[in-house]
N, C-alpha and C positions, 0 to 999 in steps of 0.2 A: 719688708716683705719676702724678700728673694733668701734672707737667713729661717725666716720664720717656718717659707715651704720649702726649703732644702733641708732642713732639721725633719720634717714629716712628711718629706717625698714627694710635695706635692708642685704642681709650679705655681706661680705668682700669679699668673691671670689666674689659674682657679679657686685662690684665695678672693680676689677681686671682685669673684663672683659671687661672695656671702657677706660680702665687707666693702664697702666705698673708700677706705683708706686705712694706713693702720691704725688709726685714732680711733677707726668704729671699732676694730678689733680688741683693742687695750680695755674697751671702754666694753663692750661684749666678756672682755676676761671680769674685770673687776664686777661687774653685777653680778654676772655668776659665782665668782667666788664667795660675792657680797650674801646674795642666796642663800648657798653653803651654808655662812657663817649664822645666817638668823635661821635655822630648821634648829643646828645642836645648841644657837643661846635660847631659842625657845621651847625646845625640849627638856633644857637642860632650869630652866627656869619654870615650868609645868611642875618640875619635879621634887621642888620644892616649894609648895604654894604656901604653907606659912611659916616658915622656920625663912623668918629672911635673913639673919647672918647665914646661914649653909646656903641660901641661893645666891645668896652677894660671894660666897666665897670661890660656891661652884661656877658659876660666870666668870669668877676671872681665872679663875682653871682653865673651863671649857676654854678663856679665850685665847690660853696662853699655849692650851696643845693645838689650840685649831691652828696657829701661825707655826709650833711647830710641826707637825703632820704636813702641813702643807708652804713650803714657802716660798715654792713659786710664787701659788695664786697672793700671800701675804705680802709676798715683795709688790705683787705690780698691785694689791692694791691700797697701800700703805705706806710704802716709797719710794715707788715712779716718780718724779716730780713733776709735778702740775702743766710747770711751762714746755717741757715737751709735747708736751702734746693740746691738744684740744681740749676746752670745759669743759670736765664731765655734765651729762648735761640735767637737769636739775631735779627731771621727775625723776634719776635712776637715786638721784643722790637722795630724794626724801624718801626712797623705798631701804636702800644703805643708811642713814641715818637712825631706824628701826633697830638696829641694831647699839646704838649708845641707847636709847628708850627701855633695855630692861635693865639696865645696872641706873640710869635712871629712877626706872619705877622701884625699883629694889630699895633705892635711898628713901626716896617722897615716903613710901610706905613705913620706912623702919625710923622715919623720921617722925613721925603721924604718931609709934607707937611708942618712941622712946629707945631703941634701938639704935639709931644714927642719933649722931648732933650734924647733919649735913645743911648748908648754908640752901644753897640753891641747886637741887637736882642735878640739873642740864652741867653747868660746869664742873659738880664734883665729878657726875661721870665722868667728864672730860679728863676731869684731870686722873680718876682710873685707870682710864683707856690709856692715859701722856703714861703710866708707871707703868704697865703689864705690856706696851708698847716698845716701852727702853728694857728689859724684861728680852720681851722675844725676840729683840733687832740683835741685842747685846748673842744672848746664844746663834742664832742665826748666824752671824754674821764672826761667829767664836773668836768674840774679845772681853771671856770671861777670864781672870784669872785661870789656871789651871788648877792651883792647888783647892778651887775651891769646888764641893762637888755637884754639879747638875741640880741634883734633885730640889736641897737643901738651900739654893741658891735659888729654886723656885719656889719654892716657902715661906725662905725667909720675906720675898718678894709683895708674894699673897698675904703674909700677916703684919707686912708693915701697911698694906693698903690697905687691910680693914681697920686697921687700929688709931687709921689717919681718922677715919671717919665713926669709927662703934666708941659709944658710953660705952665705957669700962670696964663695968664689973658685967658685959655682952662681949668679951670678945673671947675668939677661940683655946677649948683647952688644948688644942695642936700644935701650937705656938711655939716658935725654937726658940 
């Protein structure tokens, strides 16, 4: 808390007036980041009401963009090890999980309409997130070979993810 206070030119005591503990502060930051991600994904989903492949592709792209544009939030939201803090409150977890539902809903609807071949939409959405998380994490850590162009890496990651669930005739024409 002293390091945080020093970085923002406050006293540690001032921070404790607003947060009971470091964990409460981290939980507040996680929640704030998850709600920002929710707004981005909700807007993205709304822009693609009937184009399911376009919606899923846009959701993937916006998830990656969010992580790269908000590295501090992303680290706190997805990379901070839970054993270092109190358990995230269940009600906040349920709200955060709604972010994954945008992917699951697109997969479920697309499976019904023959666009996607996804078994359990929640499991499939989680594997999409795992792939996207790997992409964001490698880029943030600067662990991608410097000979690989960043935009090509992102585009290939998205297209590979889409290809995993898309009925072959539906794959985007923009694939590398």
